Residue, then its C-alpha position, 0 to 999 in steps of 0.5 A: m460481497t461484490a467488488i470492482i477490479q480495475t488495472v491502470q498503467t503506471p511507470d512501475g507497470p500495471f497497477t490493479i485495484l480491488a475496491d468495494r462498492d463504497g470505493r474503499v480499496l480492499a487490495s492493490g498492487w503492481t500486477h495485471e493478474h487478478d488472482a494475485i490481488l485476490a490472494r492478498l485477502r484472507t476472505p476474497p469477495t464472492d463476486v468480482v466485476d471489471g469496472v472503474t474505481l475511485a482509487a484509479e484517479a488517485v493513482r494517476e495523480y500520484y504518478y502523473a501529477n506528482d500529487l503524493s497526497a492523492i492516495n491519502e484521500i482514498e479509504v481502505a477496508q482492512t480486516g485484522t486484529p486491533l493491533q494490526l489495524t493500528g499498525w496499518a493506520e500508522l503506516r498511512r501516517i508516514e510522510p512521503g520521502s521520510p521512510l522509517t525503519y522497521t524498528e522505528f515503525a515498531e516503536r510508533i505502534g507501541r511495540p518497540n521490541a516487536v520488530r518482526f511483528a512490524a515487518s509482518l504488518c507490512a508483508q500482510n498489507a493488502p492495499a499497497l500504495f494506499v497503505p504505504c508499507h513501502r515506506v518502511l526499511r531495514a535498520d541499515g537503510s536497505l529496502g528489505g522486502f516488498a510483495w511487488g518487487l524491490e524495483v517498485k519499492q525503490s522507484l516509489l521511494e525515489r519518487e517520494a524523495a524527489a518530490r519532497a526535495d522540490 
């Protein structure tokens, strides 16, 4: 499979998108390092070319036009177990500015006692931003972890909370 990779600048730093030929995001994150993006995948594509992705415009709209819903229009392609796919789909349903705790997220995927599993879904999420795992917090409201750094997670949450308040 051939994939397209593109990096765009954001207020949170360079954001790199890896997408398939159909425009579905395979992996993304706040780095300019292509290897860091490819490492997020269980099975990386056989060929990666620089190019323009459909998702880049959604990233620009999210950041610069304050259109938080722009990322929802972008398709993603994730591989995993049925439960993982259910969990990642549920992450896409979390409204901007209304983060959940890992416990609440576990309840939403029908596994109320599987808080660690819920956290692992966030950690294994390859298409960051488009599958907004940054919207899940610890029970005490603290940030927990984030593959791309807690500063980025905090910035995203603040941006979304401010937009919701407007």
